[in-house]
N, C-alpha and C positions, 0 to 999 in steps of 0.2 A: 356398616359401622362407620361412624363419623370420625374425623380426625381428632376430635376432643377425647375419644376413647382409646387413642394410641399412646403408648408409654414406652418410648425408646429407652434402651438400656446401655447406650454408648459408654457412659461413664463407668459401667461396672464390668466391662469386658477387658481383656488384655489389650493394652494400647498398641497403636501402630508403631510407636517408637520402640517398645519392647520387642515387637516382632522383627523390626528392622535390625535391631542389635543381635537378635538370635540368628537371623539369616545373613548378617554381615553385608547388608546392601541397603541402598536407598530405593524405595519404591517409586517408580515413575511410570507414566503411560506414554509410550511412543506411538503416536498416531500417524500412520502412513496413509497418504491419500493421493489420488490421481486417476486418470482414465483407466478403464478396463484394458489390460494388456500393457500397462506402463511398467510393470515389474514390481508392484507393491507386495504381492504375496511371495514372490521369489526372494525379495530382500528381507521380508519379515521372517520367512522360514530360515533363511541363511543366518540372519542376525540372532534368532533364538538359538540355533545350533551353536553359534560361536559363544554366546553368553552362557549357555548350559555347560559348554566345555570349560569355561572360566570359573564355573562353580556357582553361578547365579541361579536363583529360583525365578522362573518365568512362566508366563502363560500367553498364548497367542489366540486372539479373537479375529477370525477372518470372515469377510462378508458372506461368502457362500455357505460356510459352515453354520453361521448364526441363523441364516435364513432357512436352514433345514430343521432347526429346532426352536429356539427361543422366539424367533421372528418369522416363523414359516407362514403365518397368516397375513403377513404384510405384502403389499404390492409395491409399485414403483411410482405411485402418485406423489405429489409434493408432500401431502400429509403423511403418507406411509413412510416416505424417506425420512421425514423429520422424526417420526416415532421410532423408526429403526435406529437412528443415531442416538436418540435420547436413551433408549433402553441399553444400547451398547455402552454408552458413556456411564450410565449408572452402574452397570456390571463392572466396567473397568475401574471405577472409583472404589467399589467393594474390594477388588483385588489389590488396589493400591493400599487400602486400609489394612489389608492382611500382610503387607510388606512385600508383595510380589511385583516384579517388573513385568508390566503388561504391554504387549504389542498388539496394536489394532490396525487392521488392513481393510480400509473401506474407501470407496470412491469419494464420498463426502463432497459432492459437487459444488456446494455454495459456501461462501464465506459465513453466511448466517448459521448454517449447520455446524461449521467448525467452531464458531463462537459459542454455540450451544454446548458442544462437547467440552470446550475449554472452561466454560462457566460451571458446568456440573462437576468436572474432575478437579478444577482448581488450576489457575494459571501456572503455579509453581511446579505442579506435577505433570503438566501437559507439554510434551515435547512434540512439536508439529513438524512433520517431514513431508514435503511435497515431492512426490516421485514424478518427475517431469518427462513427458514424451508427447509428441504431437498426435493428433487424431490419425493422420496419415500413417505414421510409423506404427501406431497401435493396430491399425487396420491391416497393415502388412503382416504383423506378428500374428494377430488373431488367434491366440492360443486355445480359446474355447469355442471358436467358430461363431462368435456372437456378431462380429462385424458383417460377416457374410449373410447371416440370418437377417440382421437389421436392414441390410441393403435391399432385401426383397420383401420387407415389411413383416418379417417373422418375429421381430422383437420390438415391442412398443416402448415408447418413452426412453429410447436408448441415449445414454449420456454422451454428449458431444455431437449428436445428430438430431434427435428429436427434442432433447432437453439440454440446457446449457451446462457448462462447466466453468467455474470461476477460479483461475489461478490465484495464488496469494497476492494481495495488494502490496504495492511498494511500502516498505516500512513494517510489514508483518514480521513476526518472529520466526517464521517458517524456515527450516533448513531445506535447501533445494538439492535433490539428488537427480541429476540429469542422465537418465539411462539411454538417451538417444545418442550421446556423444562419448560414453565410456562403457567399458566392459563391466559385467556383473561383479566380478571380483574387486574391481576398483571402486565401484559404487558401494559395495558391502564394506570394504575397508574404511572408506570415508564415513559411512554410517556408524560403524563400530567405534571409530575414534571420536565421533560426536557424542555417542551415548555413554561410553565407559566412564568418563570423568563425572558424569551426572548421576551415576548409580553407585559408584564406589564410595565406601566409607574410608576416610583417610586413616 
């Protein structure tokens, strides 16, 4: 079927604004990124629990979870990474249109990939959070045993070792949460204070 045979019905469905009023929240996509082991998932899970306790309607998209379902056929080549992020961004955009606060936890190693996600979701809805920790610190934590496997060649195209990771450039809008220098609860509190004013309806 060609695109000329597609007939979107966006103008006929319940609007995002109506859904946000019903849910009493502003839909945003909080995109947490950083090296494996930096604390992205820990913070995303903690943030979702805090927001849920405050009465917000949320959904969490996590890299490993998505790769067991929606994106299970994708590998870790540059092309597959790009497609992984594109699909996730499109799904996050759908959740935002439904009025849901969506948390995304993905390595998202390059600025170009983050720019793609921002463009799909929309800059106003895209809250970029860099979960910062050095490769050495993440290797010491190694919660999934991936760094140990990568060191013996058991994981190919491992971010930070075989393929690069680009931190946000100076002047980027990213909020930086440095898990190397502060405890999880402190990082979580700072993240919550950043997110809450952006999703609350006055």
